[in-house]
N, C-alpha and C positions, 0 to 999 in steps of 0.2 A: 687467580680464581680461588675463592674461599668457599668451601662447602660445609655448611652447617644447616641442618634441616634440608630445605629444598631450594633455597634461593642462592644462585651463584653471584658473587661480587668480584669484579675484576679490578685489579690495580697493577701497575707496572713499576716496580722499584728500580731506581737507577743504581743504588748502592746498598750494601748491607742487607741482603735478602732475608737473613735470619731476623734482624731487628724489624724489618717491614712485615714479615709474616707474623711476628708476635704482636705488632701494633694492629694489623688487620684482624687478628683473632680477638684482641681486646675490644676493638671497635664493634665487631660483630656481636660479641657477648654483651656489651653495654647497650647496643641498639635493640637487639632482638631477644636477648636473654638465652641464646643458644650458643653453646661452645662449638667451635669448628671441629669437624672430624678430621679434615685434612686441609692443607693450604698448598696451592701450586703457585709459585712466584715466577712469572715469565721474566726472562733476562734479555729479551731481544735477540741479538745475534749471538748471545752467550748461552742459549738454550733455556733451561728452566731448573728450578729447585723445588722439590716436593717435600713437605713436612707432614708426617702422620705418626700417630702412636709413639711419640717420643723419638722418632727416627727422622733422618733427613737424607735425601739423595739428590745429587746434581745430575741432570740428564743433559748431555751435550747436544748442540744443534746439528742439523743436517745441512751440509754445505751445498746449497743450490744457488745459482745466480739470482740476485735480487732484482726484480723488475718493478714491482709495485707492492708496497707494504700495507696498503689499505685492505683491511679485512683479515690480516694475519693473526691478530689477537683473537678475533671472533672464531677463526678457523681453529686456533689452538684450543679454545674453550669447547668447541663442538667436538673435536677429536678426543679431548680428555673426557668429556661427559659420555661420549660414545663408548669409550673403554670402560667407564664405570657401569654403564647400563649393561654391557656385555659380561661384567663380572671380572674384569682384568685387575691385576695388582696395581697399586698407585704408580709404581715405576713404569709399568707397561702403558698405563693411561698417559703418562707424561711423554713416553716415546711416540705414541700415536698423536698426541697433541702437538709435539714438536714437528713431526712429519707433516701434519696438516698445515701448520703455520708456515713451514718452509715451502710447501707446494703452493700455497696461496700467494706468498711473496714472490715466487718464481713465475707467476702467471699474470698476464695483463687482465685476464678475466677469471678470478679465482673460483667463482661459482660454477664454472664449467670444468675446472681441472680437479676438483676435489672428489675423487672416486675411490672406492675401496681398493681397486686394483692399482691405481696410481700410488696411493699411500703405501700399500704392501711392497710395491716395486722400489720406492725410495728407501724404505726400511731395510729391505733385503740387500740393496746395493751398498749399505753401510754396515752390514753385520760384521764383516771381517775387521773393521776398524775398532770394534768394541773389545776392550781387554778385561774390564772389570766383570767378574763372574755373574753377580746379580743383574747387572745391566745387560750383559749378553743374554741371560735367560729371559729377561723382560723384553728384549728386542725380538727374540725368537717367538715369545708369547704374542707380542703385538702383531708380528707378520702372520702368524697362524690364525689369529683372530680375524684379521682383515681378509684372509684368503678363503674363509669358509662362510657359508650362509649364516645369517643371524639366527640364533635360537629363540629370540624374543618374537612374540606374535606381532604382526603389523596391524595398525589400525585400518579399518576399512573406510574408503571414501564414501561419503553420503551422496 
């Protein structure tokens, strides 16, 4: 997921996520003229890596049984963008994205299993496994964000 301006572009690097993130940024810049603000490279069962402001952070995956991977990438993107909309840090966005992708892959029907409460539960169940201080703080931030009501106004149905 490359965020530059408003249009997300998804790609899944198999190897060398740093090189792929750089390539994705160069492609986005050459096509749209907009430099990426941040890049989130999904690594499948390896979690993801986020690049922003000259920093990089690998965010480990959540260990759930894999039933169906269809929609896992879309769920990651939705979770990541949800975090951005709610004002979370890039690492917390990645934690939410990883949780959404894991929950989607662990369900036969991902559209029914992706709820705020389910994502918060998955994140909380893995809090103790996180040793890196920044990642632990981002995990707590993501769980708290999912546990409260959104502060953003909802659009009304017509």
